[in-house]
C-alpha angles and dihedrals in degrees: 000000000000092000093047089048089053092051092046090051092052089050092050097046103032099231142056092238093054092044090050091053091052092050093040094235132117119269089241091054091050091047088054091054091052091046092052090049089053091053091048095049097038091229134106105241102179131033133190115271117177107304093338139037139262134202122264118220089264089049092053092049093050093042091057090052091045090054091050092047092052092049091049094049093050091048092049093051092047092050092050092049091050089059089071124067102167116103099228134135139026126335117185111208128191122191145166113256097248091054092048093058097040102038119358099062091054089047094051091050092052092047091051089055100041100035109028093169090062114095111198124185126197134214123181124212145110130287092258091065102027098057096059088049090053092049090048092053094245090116128036102195135019132201102200141158132244119191116218091225090058110023113209114253110221126196121245112273095037116113121206135195121195110228099180147337118226135185123249121217136189111254113215133178109259090240094053113116091236097046094104095049118128089225139346140215113223088233089068089067096056109144095018117125114251136203122207143149116289122290115281094033122116094249093049095046091044091053091050092050094047094046093049090049085059092051100256141101110228117232097226101186100159118053102189125162099207121070090211089062091045089054090051089056091049092049088051089058090244101117149347125239146189106246129184120228097252092059097046092084088070092064125112122233086262092074129082124196118214123183120235117249087234101049115243124206140173130201125224108215136185113219133189139157111275093230094048102060119122144125094312092054093044092051094050092046090051093054093043087055091051090050089054091050090055090059097033094132092072096050141066122243117269134201089230089224127174116217 
């Protein structure tokens, strides 16, 4: 199944590199899967074409069957899950830290009361580490963020539901000369030290992209996973930061939040594998939605769409 999934991904995305990104593996690992499939079938499936590859006739034939097999397996698993309606058993949740504090803890408490036979577990992390765990079946449901300036690419077969959209502000030390500004352009902070989440995370990469769009290279001196720690650095007059609305309540009086002239937003999404939905996922999604409603004043309206 893994080798057929690899071949199907190459057919869907047109290259080994793009297929590897979807499956969250390295291109060399995916090439090894295809090579092993060629040995098992006795046919060459891919051939060199310029700087990339293209399907042979045998590859096209097998890729069509692989696509059909993947659709059939997903449909079968979905049908079996729909047979059960009782919320019982383990649910492995992964979430970004800010969503854990603002939404997930409330959700877990409600689930414990309403569905005592459900046994959720929780792992914190960032999208870059949580998505591979979801695809590998180690996690069942994610609560993750996607910054509007850098929308999160999700692999085929992952379903998402947008819980909320929230504004992002610039956190400045109260003593900073621009702290009382009505709004700021990121370019006005050129040369100022920044704090952000570690490299590779959505907040870090979004800050880089936004800053470069304003003609500057941010001096990110403090790579800190927790927003509460970032806000402590801001309060100590050591750095500035981009901070979403749900985490601003953790700030000390020594921090001021100034909107960006070009409004910034991020989405909090729930994600799960399309074939792994069921009563556990539905129950968790219901209580996450309730948790958002309790704090609705901090967030922007959403369409609540599933993609």
